[in-house]
KEMAR-414904 format. One record per residue (C-alpha): residue number from 0; x negated, y negated, z negated. Coordinates in Angstrom, 2 decimals. Each point is the difference from the previous one (the first is absolute). Last residue first. Layout:
N
+------+---------+---------+---------+
! resi !      c1 !      c2 !      c3 !
+------+---------+---------+---------+
!  NUM !       X !       Y !       Z !
...
+------+---------+---------+---------+
end
This chain:
417
+------+---------+---------+---------+
! resi !      c1 !      c2 !      c3 !
+------+---------+---------+---------+
!  416 ! -100.59 ! -132.25 ! -122.55 !
!  415 !   -2.82 !    0.30 !    2.47 !
!  414 !    0.14 !    3.66 !    0.42 !
!  413 !   -3.01 !    1.62 !    1.75 !
!  412 !   -0.12 !    3.11 !   -2.23 !
!  411 !    3.79 !    0.55 !    0.32 !
!  410 !    2.11 !   -0.74 !   -3.15 !
!  409 !    0.79 !    2.89 !   -2.40 !
!  408 !    3.74 !    0.75 !   -0.70 !
!  407 !    2.75 !   -1.09 !   -2.29 !
!  406 !   -1.66 !   -1.66 !   -3.15 !
!  405 !   -0.10 !   -3.42 !    1.64 !
!  404 !    0.84 !    0.15 !    3.55 !
!  403 !    2.08 !   -3.18 !    0.48 !
!  402 !   -2.42 !   -1.95 !   -2.35 !
!  401 !   -0.83 !   -2.50 !    2.75 !
!  400 !    1.08 !    1.52 !    3.27 !
!  399 !   -1.17 !   -3.00 !    2.26 !
!  398 !   -3.20 !   -0.92 !   -1.78 !
!  397 !   -1.73 !   -0.66 !    3.29 !
!  396 !    2.38 !    0.44 !    3.00 !
!  395 !    0.25 !    3.54 !    1.29 !
!  394 !   -0.06 !    0.53 !    3.80 !
!  393 !    2.64 !    0.76 !    2.48 !
!  392 !    0.58 !    1.86 !    3.31 !
!  391 !   -3.31 !    1.69 !    0.31 !
!  390 !    0.51 !    2.03 !   -3.28 !
!  389 !    3.38 !    1.20 !    1.43 !
!  388 !   -1.86 !    1.58 !    2.87 !
!  387 !   -2.42 !    1.66 !   -2.28 !
!  386 !    2.81 !    1.37 !   -2.29 !
!  385 !    1.55 !    1.67 !    3.01 !
!  384 !   -3.22 !    1.81 !    0.62 !
!  383 !   -2.70 !   -0.32 !    2.62 !
!  382 !   -2.59 !    2.77 !    0.49 !
!  381 !   -3.49 !   -0.07 !    1.52 !
!  380 !   -2.13 !    0.60 !    3.06 !
!  379 !    0.91 !    3.47 !    1.01 !
!  378 !   -1.18 !    1.21 !    3.44 !
!  377 !    2.52 !    0.06 !    2.80 !
!  376 !   -2.63 !   -0.93 !    2.62 !
!  375 !    1.18 !   -3.59 !    0.44 !
!  374 !   -0.28 !   -0.37 !   -3.78 !
!  373 !    2.54 !    1.01 !   -2.62 !
!  372 !    2.09 !   -1.67 !   -2.72 !
!  371 !    2.09 !    2.22 !   -2.20 !
!  370 !    3.52 !   -1.05 !   -1.02 !
!  369 !    1.58 !   -0.02 !   -3.45 !
!  368 !    3.38 !    0.15 !   -1.61 !
!  367 !    2.11 !    1.54 !    2.82 !
!  366 !    3.66 !   -0.72 !    0.96 !
!  365 !   -0.82 !    0.43 !    3.74 !
!  364 !    1.93 !   -3.07 !    1.01 !
!  363 !   -1.32 !   -2.05 !   -2.94 !
!  362 !   -3.57 !    0.99 !    0.40 !
!  361 !    0.06 !   -0.82 !    3.66 !
!  360 !    1.73 !   -3.19 !   -0.31 !
!  359 !   -2.40 !   -1.01 !   -2.72 !
!  358 !   -3.01 !    0.89 !    2.13 !
!  357 !    1.20 !   -1.75 !    3.08 !
!  356 !    0.60 !   -3.22 !   -2.11 !
!  355 !   -3.41 !    0.22 !   -1.63 !
!  354 !   -1.51 !    0.04 !    3.56 !
!  353 !   -1.87 !    3.03 !    1.51 !
!  352 !   -3.54 !   -0.78 !    1.00 !
!  351 !   -1.60 !    1.95 !   -2.84 !
!  350 !    1.63 !    3.20 !    1.06 !
!  349 !    3.03 !    2.00 !   -1.05 !
!  348 !    0.98 !    3.63 !   -1.01 !
!  347 !    3.06 !    2.21 !   -0.66 !
!  346 !   -0.70 !    3.69 !   -0.35 !
!  345 !    3.23 !    2.04 !    0.26 !
!  344 !    3.49 !   -1.64 !   -0.18 !
!  343 !    1.60 !    3.12 !   -1.45 !
!  342 !   -1.58 !   -0.73 !   -3.44 !
!  341 !    1.76 !   -3.37 !   -0.11 !
!  340 !    3.35 !    1.64 !   -0.68 !
!  339 !    3.03 !    0.87 !    2.11 !
!  338 !    1.13 !    3.57 !   -0.90 !
!  337 !    1.28 !    1.98 !    2.99 !
!  336 !   -0.44 !    3.26 !   -1.89 !
!  335 !   -2.29 !    1.56 !    2.49 !
!  334 !   -1.87 !   -3.29 !    0.47 !
!  333 !   -0.51 !   -0.30 !   -3.71 !
!  332 !   -1.24 !    3.62 !   -0.28 !
!  331 !   -2.35 !   -0.49 !    2.85 !
!  330 !   -1.41 !   -3.13 !   -1.69 !
!  329 !   -0.49 !    1.70 !   -3.29 !
!  328 !   -1.81 !    2.97 !    1.69 !
!  327 !   -2.30 !   -2.39 !    2.03 !
!  326 !   -0.83 !   -2.24 !   -2.99 !
!  325 !   -0.64 !    2.87 !   -2.42 !
!  324 !   -2.13 !    1.88 !    2.65 !
!  323 !   -2.12 !   -3.00 !    0.56 !
!  322 !   -0.78 !   -0.34 !   -3.62 !
!  321 !   -0.42 !    3.67 !   -0.48 !
!  320 !    2.35 !    2.43 !   -1.57 !
!  319 !   -1.60 !    3.31 !   -0.54 !
!  318 !    1.48 !    3.51 !    0.74 !
!  317 !    2.91 !   -1.90 !    1.34 !
!  316 !    3.30 !    1.97 !    0.14 !
!  315 !    1.81 !   -1.82 !   -2.71 !
!  314 !   -0.92 !   -3.57 !    1.16 !
!  313 !    3.50 !   -1.12 !    1.31 !
!  312 !    1.53 !    1.90 !   -3.07 !
!  311 !   -1.30 !   -2.83 !   -2.32 !
!  310 !    2.78 !   -2.37 !    1.35 !
!  309 !    0.78 !   -2.44 !   -2.85 !
!  308 !   -3.02 !    0.88 !   -2.12 !
!  307 !   -2.85 !   -0.21 !    2.47 !
!  306 !    2.06 !   -2.34 !    2.19 !
!  305 !   -0.37 !   -2.65 !   -2.70 !
!  304 !   -3.79 !   -0.15 !    1.12 !
!  303 !    1.02 !   -2.29 !    2.97 !
!  302 !    0.71 !   -2.93 !   -2.28 !
!  301 !   -3.57 !   -0.02 !   -1.21 !
!  300 !   -1.33 !   -0.49 !    3.49 !
!  299 !   -1.79 !    2.42 !    2.40 !
!  298 !   -1.04 !   -1.31 !    3.52 !
!  297 !   -0.99 !    1.76 !    3.22 !
!  296 !   -2.52 !    0.40 !    2.61 !
!  295 !   -2.42 !   -2.85 !   -0.95 !
!  294 !   -3.23 !    0.14 !    2.01 !
!  293 !   -3.28 !   -0.82 !   -1.81 !
!  292 !   -0.65 !    2.95 !   -2.42 !
!  291 !   -1.55 !    1.95 !    2.99 !
!  290 !    1.98 !    3.06 !   -1.11 !
!  289 !    3.33 !   -1.78 !    0.34 !
!  288 !    1.32 !   -2.49 !   -2.34 !
!  287 !    3.17 !    0.09 !   -2.14 !
!  286 !    0.79 !   -3.58 !   -1.20 !
!  285 !    0.76 !   -0.76 !   -3.52 !
!  284 !    3.07 !   -1.33 !   -1.83 !
!  283 !    1.28 !   -1.95 !   -3.25 !
!  282 !   -3.42 !   -0.54 !   -1.39 !
!  281 !   -1.12 !    0.51 !   -3.63 !
!  280 !   -3.47 !    1.40 !    0.86 !
!  279 !    0.35 !    3.00 !   -2.27 !
!  278 !    3.73 !    0.36 !    0.70 !
!  277 !   -0.07 !   -0.20 !    3.61 !
!  276 !   -3.31 !    2.07 !    0.11 !
!  275 !    1.58 !    2.83 !   -1.99 !
!  274 !    3.01 !   -0.02 !    2.42 !
!  273 !   -2.21 !    0.29 !    3.07 !
!  272 !   -1.96 !    2.85 !   -1.74 !
!  271 !    3.32 !    1.79 !   -0.61 !
!  270 !    0.46 !   -0.03 !    3.77 !
!  269 !   -2.94 !    2.36 !    0.27 !
!  268 !   -2.66 !   -1.30 !    2.36 !
!  267 !    0.28 !    0.90 !    3.72 !
!  266 !    1.10 !   -3.46 !    1.13 !
!  265 !   -2.68 !   -1.87 !   -1.90 !
!  264 !    1.10 !   -2.42 !   -2.71 !
!  263 !   -0.74 !   -3.70 !    0.03 !
!  262 !   -0.29 !   -2.85 !   -2.61 !
!  261 !   -0.67 !   -3.15 !    1.90 !
!  260 !   -2.69 !   -2.11 !   -1.21 !
!  259 !   -2.71 !    0.75 !    2.67 !
!  258 !    2.73 !   -0.49 !    2.63 !
!  257 !    1.06 !   -3.54 !   -1.09 !
!  256 !    2.59 !   -0.88 !   -2.68 !
!  255 !    1.11 !   -3.67 !    0.37 !
!  254 !    1.01 !    0.83 !    3.58 !
!  253 !    0.51 !   -2.93 !    0.76 !
!  252 !   -1.96 !   -3.23 !   -0.38 !
!  251 !    2.96 !   -2.15 !    1.33 !
!  250 !   -1.78 !   -0.81 !    3.31 !
!  249 !   -0.72 !    3.75 !    0.39 !
!  248 !    3.66 !    0.81 !   -0.32 !
!  247 !    0.90 !   -2.41 !    2.83 !
!  246 !    2.12 !   -3.09 !   -0.78 !
!  245 !    3.32 !   -0.29 !    1.56 !
!  244 !    1.73 !    0.89 !   -3.13 !
!  243 !   -0.67 !   -3.15 !   -1.94 !
!  242 !    1.27 !   -2.57 !    2.58 !
!  241 !    2.69 !    2.51 !    1.05 !
!  240 !    1.28 !    0.44 !   -3.52 !
!  239 !    0.29 !   -3.82 !   -0.62 !
!  238 !    1.62 !   -0.60 !    3.28 !
!  237 !    2.72 !    2.63 !   -0.29 !
!  236 !   -0.05 !    2.54 !    2.92 !
!  235 !   -0.79 !    2.96 !   -2.15 !
!  234 !    1.61 !   -0.51 !   -3.48 !
!  233 !    1.58 !    3.50 !    0.02 !
!  232 !   -3.56 !    1.54 !   -0.08 !
!  231 !   -0.71 !   -2.15 !   -3.10 !
!  230 !    3.04 !    1.36 !   -1.81 !
!  229 !   -1.03 !    3.65 !    0.90 !
!  228 !   -3.54 !   -0.66 !   -1.41 !
!  227 !    1.58 !   -1.32 !   -3.21 !
!  226 !    2.37 !    3.15 !   -0.33 !
!  225 !   -3.04 !    2.22 !    0.53 !
!  224 !   -1.96 !   -1.73 !   -2.82 !
!  223 !    3.00 !    0.74 !   -2.32 !
!  222 !    2.68 !   -2.21 !   -1.54 !
!  221 !    2.20 !    1.66 !   -2.70 !
!  220 !    3.37 !   -1.81 !   -0.54 !
!  219 !    2.32 !   -0.95 !   -2.78 !
!  218 !   -1.59 !    1.96 !   -2.84 !
!  217 !    2.07 !   -0.71 !   -3.05 !
!  216 !   -0.62 !   -2.17 !   -3.06 !
!  215 !    1.83 !   -3.02 !    1.30 !
!  214 !   -1.82 !    0.02 !    3.16 !
!  213 !   -3.13 !    2.06 !    0.71 !
!  212 !   -2.00 !    0.18 !    3.28 !
!  211 !   -2.35 !    3.15 !    0.14 !
!  210 !   -3.08 !   -0.50 !    2.02 !
!  209 !   -1.26 !    2.89 !    1.96 !
!  208 !   -3.57 !    1.42 !    1.00 !
!  207 !   -1.77 !   -2.40 !   -2.47 !
!  206 !   -3.57 !   -0.61 !    1.09 !
!  205 !   -0.51 !   -3.40 !   -1.81 !
!  204 !   -1.53 !   -1.63 !    2.97 !
!  203 !    2.82 !    1.30 !    2.40 !
!  202 !    3.32 !    0.86 !   -1.35 !
!  201 !   -0.36 !   -2.30 !   -3.11 !
!  200 !   -1.14 !   -2.75 !    2.21 !
!  199 !    3.08 !    0.37 !    2.33 !
!  198 !    2.36 !   -0.02 !   -3.07 !
!  197 !   -1.42 !   -3.16 !   -1.43 !
!  196 !    0.00 !   -1.75 !    3.29 !
!  195 !    3.70 !    0.91 !    0.29 !
!  194 !    0.65 !   -2.08 !   -3.02 !
!  193 !    1.56 !    1.02 !   -3.27 !
!  192 !    3.84 !   -0.72 !   -0.40 !
!  191 !    0.93 !    3.62 !    0.45 !
!  190 !   -2.26 !    0.92 !   -2.86 !
!  189 !   -3.09 !    2.31 !    0.49 !
!  188 !   -0.70 !    3.34 !   -1.46 !
!  187 !   -3.09 !    1.86 !   -1.28 !
!  186 !    1.01 !    3.57 !   -0.84 !
!  185 !   -3.49 !    1.45 !   -0.32 !
!  184 !   -0.97 !    2.31 !    2.92 !
!  183 !   -0.32 !    3.77 !    0.22 !
!  182 !   -1.93 !    1.03 !    3.06 !
!  181 !   -2.33 !    2.28 !   -2.09 !
!  180 !    1.05 !    0.33 !   -3.51 !
!  179 !    1.16 !   -2.61 !   -2.57 !
!  178 !    3.22 !    1.76 !   -0.67 !
!  177 !   -0.17 !    3.76 !    0.56 !
!  176 !    1.99 !    0.92 !   -2.99 !
!  175 !    2.77 !   -2.54 !    0.69 !
!  174 !    0.80 !    2.06 !    3.19 !
!  173 !    0.75 !    3.08 !   -1.99 !
!  172 !   -1.70 !    3.37 !    0.73 !
!  171 !    2.56 !    2.84 !    0.09 !
!  170 !    0.37 !    1.09 !    3.57 !
!  169 !   -3.38 !   -0.96 !    1.46 !
!  168 !   -1.92 !    1.12 !   -3.11 !
!  167 !    1.95 !    3.21 !   -0.08 !
!  166 !   -1.20 !    0.91 !    3.52 !
!  165 !    2.52 !    0.81 !    2.82 !
!  164 !   -0.68 !   -2.94 !    2.07 !
!  163 !   -3.83 !    0.61 !   -0.29 !
!  162 !    0.30 !    3.63 !    1.22 !
!  161 !    1.14 !   -1.12 !    3.39 !
!  160 !   -3.14 !   -2.21 !    0.26 !
!  159 !   -2.31 !    2.90 !   -0.66 !
!  158 !    1.70 !    2.11 !    2.76 !
!  157 !   -2.05 !   -2.13 !    2.55 !
!  156 !   -3.21 !    1.35 !   -1.14 !
!  155 !   -2.49 !   -2.64 !   -1.53 !
!  154 !   -3.76 !   -0.09 !    0.91 !
!  153 !   -2.00 !   -1.68 !   -2.59 !
!  152 !   -0.15 !   -3.67 !   -0.55 !
!  151 !   -3.29 !   -1.71 !    0.28 !
!  150 !   -1.69 !   -0.69 !   -3.38 !
!  149 !   -0.12 !   -2.43 !   -2.95 !
!  148 !    3.57 !   -1.37 !    0.25 !
!  147 !    1.85 !    2.73 !   -1.72 !
!  146 !   -2.09 !    0.00 !   -3.17 !
!  145 !    3.37 !    0.75 !   -1.97 !
!  144 !   -1.22 !   -2.03 !   -3.03 !
!  143 !   -1.57 !   -2.61 !    2.09 !
!  142 !    2.95 !   -0.20 !    2.40 !
!  141 !    2.25 !   -0.60 !   -3.11 !
!  140 !    3.79 !    0.31 !   -0.05 !
!  139 !    0.88 !    1.49 !   -3.48 !
!  138 !    3.43 !    1.22 !    0.88 !
!  137 !    0.20 !    3.01 !   -2.45 !
!  136 !   -0.54 !    2.49 !    2.74 !
!  135 !   -3.26 !   -1.91 !    1.09 !
!  134 !   -1.34 !    0.00 !   -3.60 !
!  133 !    0.65 !    3.70 !   -0.23 !
!  132 !   -1.64 !    0.62 !    3.43 !
!  131 !   -3.10 !   -1.97 !   -1.22 !
!  130 !   -0.34 !    1.94 !   -3.23 !
!  129 !    0.45 !    3.38 !    1.84 !
!  128 !   -2.81 !   -0.84 !    2.22 !
!  127 !    0.49 !   -0.41 !    3.79 !
!  126 !   -2.91 !    1.44 !    1.95 !
!  125 !   -2.29 !   -2.65 !    1.49 !
!  124 !   -2.20 !    1.36 !    2.74 !
!  123 !    2.22 !    2.97 !    0.92 !
!  122 !    2.97 !   -2.38 !    0.16 !
!  121 !    3.35 !    0.36 !   -1.76 !
!  120 !    3.03 !   -0.99 !    2.00 !
!  119 !    1.20 !   -3.50 !   -1.12 !
!  118 !    3.36 !    0.56 !   -1.88 !
!  117 !   -0.16 !   -3.14 !   -2.19 !
!  116 !   -1.71 !   -2.01 !    2.77 !
!  115 !    2.57 !    1.12 !    2.56 !
!  114 !    2.89 !   -1.06 !   -2.36 !
!  113 !   -1.49 !   -3.40 !   -0.60 !
!  112 !   -0.56 !   -0.39 !    3.79 !
!  111 !    3.68 !    0.80 !    0.52 !
!  110 !    1.23 !   -2.38 !   -2.75 !
!  109 !   -2.13 !   -2.79 !    1.12 !
!  108 !    1.08 !    0.50 !    3.76 !
!  107 !    3.61 !   -0.51 !   -1.14 !
!  106 !   -1.00 !   -3.24 !   -1.73 !
!  105 !    0.76 !   -1.00 !   -3.49 !
!  104 !    0.82 !   -3.52 !   -1.22 !
!  103 !   -0.35 !   -0.95 !   -3.59 !
!  102 !    1.48 !    0.15 !   -3.46 !
!  101 !    3.29 !   -1.89 !    0.78 !
!  100 !    2.51 !   -0.94 !   -2.75 !
!   99 !   -2.41 !   -1.97 !   -2.18 !
!   98 !   -1.13 !   -2.55 !    2.61 !
!   97 !    3.58 !   -0.04 !    1.25 !
!   96 !    1.20 !   -1.16 !   -3.30 !
!   95 !    1.64 !    2.60 !   -2.37 !
!   94 !    3.56 !   -0.54 !   -1.14 !
!   93 !    0.95 !    3.63 !    0.55 !
!   92 !   -2.96 !    1.21 !   -1.96 !
!   91 !   -2.78 !    1.81 !    2.07 !
!   90 !   -0.20 !    3.73 !   -0.50 !
!   89 !    0.92 !    0.75 !    3.60 !
!   88 !   -3.03 !   -2.03 !    1.39 !
!   87 !    0.73 !   -0.78 !    3.49 !
!   86 !   -2.62 !    0.94 !    2.48 !
!   85 !   -0.18 !   -2.30 !    3.18 !
!   84 !   -0.07 !    1.68 !    3.35 !
!   83 !   -2.43 !    1.23 !    2.52 !
!   82 !   -0.40 !    1.30 !    3.56 !
!   81 !    3.60 !   -0.22 !    1.18 !
!   80 !    1.87 !    2.21 !    2.23 !
!   79 !    3.04 !    0.12 !   -2.29 !
!   78 !    0.10 !    3.82 !    0.02 !
!   77 !   -3.67 !    0.28 !   -0.31 !
!   76 !   -0.12 !   -2.46 !   -3.04 !
!   75 !    2.75 !    1.80 !   -1.85 !
!   74 !   -1.45 !    3.48 !    0.75 !
!   73 !   -3.47 !   -1.00 !   -1.03 !
!   72 !    1.41 !   -1.43 !   -3.27 !
!   71 !    2.00 !    3.10 !   -0.80 !
!   70 !   -3.06 !    2.19 !    0.59 !
!   69 !   -2.09 !   -2.21 !   -2.24 !
!   68 !    2.63 !    0.44 !   -2.76 !
!   67 !    2.18 !   -2.95 !   -0.90 !
!   66 !   -0.49 !   -1.33 !   -3.55 !
!   65 !   -1.26 !   -3.38 !    1.02 !
!   64 !    2.97 !   -0.55 !    2.21 !
!   63 !   -0.80 !   -0.82 !    3.50 !
!   62 !    1.53 !   -3.14 !    1.70 !
!   61 !    1.34 !   -0.50 !    3.49 !
!   60 !    0.87 !   -3.68 !    0.77 !
!   59 !    3.54 !   -0.32 !    1.48 !
!   58 !    1.77 !   -0.69 !    3.18 !
!   57 !   -2.97 !    1.28 !    2.00 !
!   56 !   -1.08 !   -2.19 !    2.92 !
!   55 !   -2.33 !   -1.96 !   -2.32 !
!   54 !    1.02 !   -3.51 !   -0.95 !
!   53 !   -1.09 !   -2.86 !    2.31 !
!   52 !   -2.56 !   -2.40 !   -1.45 !
!   51 !    1.58 !   -3.39 !   -0.88 !
!   50 !   -0.03 !    0.91 !   -3.73 !
!   49 !   -3.64 !   -0.10 !    0.11 !
!   48 !    0.21 !   -3.71 !    0.08 !
!   47 !   -1.48 !   -2.06 !    3.01 !
!   46 !   -2.11 !   -3.11 !   -0.53 !
!   45 !   -3.15 !    1.97 !   -0.88 !
!   44 !    0.28 !    1.73 !    3.16 !
!   43 !   -0.08 !   -3.22 !    1.99 !
!   42 !   -2.80 !   -1.46 !   -1.95 !
!   41 !   -2.16 !    3.11 !    0.41 !
!   40 !    0.76 !    0.08 !    3.76 !
!   39 !   -1.14 !   -3.64 !    0.31 !
!   38 !   -3.24 !    0.84 !   -2.08 !
!   37 !   -0.52 !    3.01 !    2.50 !
!   36 !    0.41 !   -2.36 !    3.07 !
!   35 !   -2.43 !   -2.51 !   -1.50 !
!   34 !    1.55 !   -3.05 !   -1.46 !
!   33 !   -0.12 !   -3.68 !    0.84 !
!   32 !    3.82 !   -0.62 !   -0.34 !
!   31 !    1.98 !   -1.18 !    2.96 !
!   30 !    1.11 !    3.49 !    1.07 !
!   29 !    0.96 !    1.00 !   -3.58 !
!   28 !    3.68 !   -0.72 !    0.51 !
!   27 !    0.02 !    2.15 !    3.15 !
!   26 !   -1.46 !    2.96 !   -2.02 !
!   25 !    2.87 !   -0.38 !   -2.62 !
!   24 !    2.58 !    0.28 !    2.78 !
!   23 !   -1.95 !    3.00 !    1.52 !
!   22 !   -0.12 !    1.73 !   -3.46 !
!   21 !    3.72 !   -0.48 !   -0.24 !
!   20 !    0.29 !    1.46 !    3.61 !
!   19 !   -1.94 !    2.99 !   -1.09 !
!   18 !    2.57 !    0.81 !   -2.70 !
!   17 !    2.64 !    0.07 !    2.69 !
!   16 !   -2.27 !    2.44 !    2.00 !
!   15 !   -0.08 !    2.21 !   -3.01 !
!   14 !    3.74 !   -0.12 !   -0.26 !
!   13 !    0.14 !    1.18 !    3.52 !
!   12 !    0.51 !   -1.14 !    3.56 !
!   11 !    0.11 !   -3.67 !   -0.68 !
!   10 !    3.21 !   -1.90 !    1.15 !
!    9 !   -0.91 !   -2.36 !    2.75 !
!    8 !    0.10 !   -3.65 !   -0.92 !
!    7 !   -3.67 !   -0.09 !   -0.78 !
!    6 !   -0.92 !    1.27 !    3.45 !
!    5 !    2.40 !   -2.53 !    1.73 !
!    4 !   -1.66 !   -2.84 !   -1.97 !
!    3 !   -3.44 !    1.16 !    0.91 !
!    2 !    1.03 !    0.17 !    3.72 !
!    1 !    1.38 !   -3.47 !   -0.15 !
!    0 !   -3.30 !   -1.27 !   -1.40 !
+------+---------+---------+---------+
end
């Protein structure tokens, strides 16, 4: 008891740990109740407002004007080292509500993939027609029109990527003109008084990559999946976290996506094939596997593809940029420039006997969004994402959201709302 009081009297090491202490206090209150660990966590997070979540390290929230060019948007996101930002409608009246002021959230990866699709090199199997090219140039984003997902990607010389950043489409197309395309999310925000549980469910079951928090018509904070994982890592040592975190991944039913379900690209396939698969399968990253198709040798994620536009000279001398060649060249470039990013970490894996705590600490320290599970021989068994981890922390009570989503975005197929 004395040790417990001493621990509580010590100043937490971070704002996230201070938040964890609030969960700890609510956890202790629930001890007498006949609730499962998950039900207790649900009750704890329902009792904490989103306003308690620490603000991002940046002193301001980066916004992108709807009339900004794609080139300007890429530069802004790259300079601020962020993956996405809300798009503010420059035509909205001064007294517009936040629902009228913002038209969505665009991701850096979405812009790059959009550019790649408009400039996709013609294939001998499916030559690009004048009609299709005209539609692409006018911002009509349709995989059916461009027929880009119906075949493997052709070989692409490294100089192709340098040509992209000098194209008129890249320099003149406005952000608002690609609204609704790949990795563009609706601007669905929460209020500061909403609960932590609401935010966690949006980031997991409802597949939002980030949740804007609005206050008095302005964005007060943007909470990402990575920020939640960092918060959990900072809670190591607290009773509620340790009780949940000591469970093995296999006990928690992870990975949710097993080997047969994992989208893969072979190491010698063109890198554009990886990007086509990312878009077609609507996933954030895929493993690069060796010739056997079993052993992962690398990873390509949506945030990696920004290097095609921000550092295209890296691939200039490549006759054909393969998936493995892309990762190797990019990693060499980052090491040469002393840039600290997840791509320099190499292939990060786990096994079924790792605990949830070990997994969270690993993901947080490496700043990565997914980890691949392998067996004793290094063969791929599945993939675990940040969303998967958060989904194991809480569950959605029946009827919890009510009419929260009406007219905003489609519900998941298994929704019980």
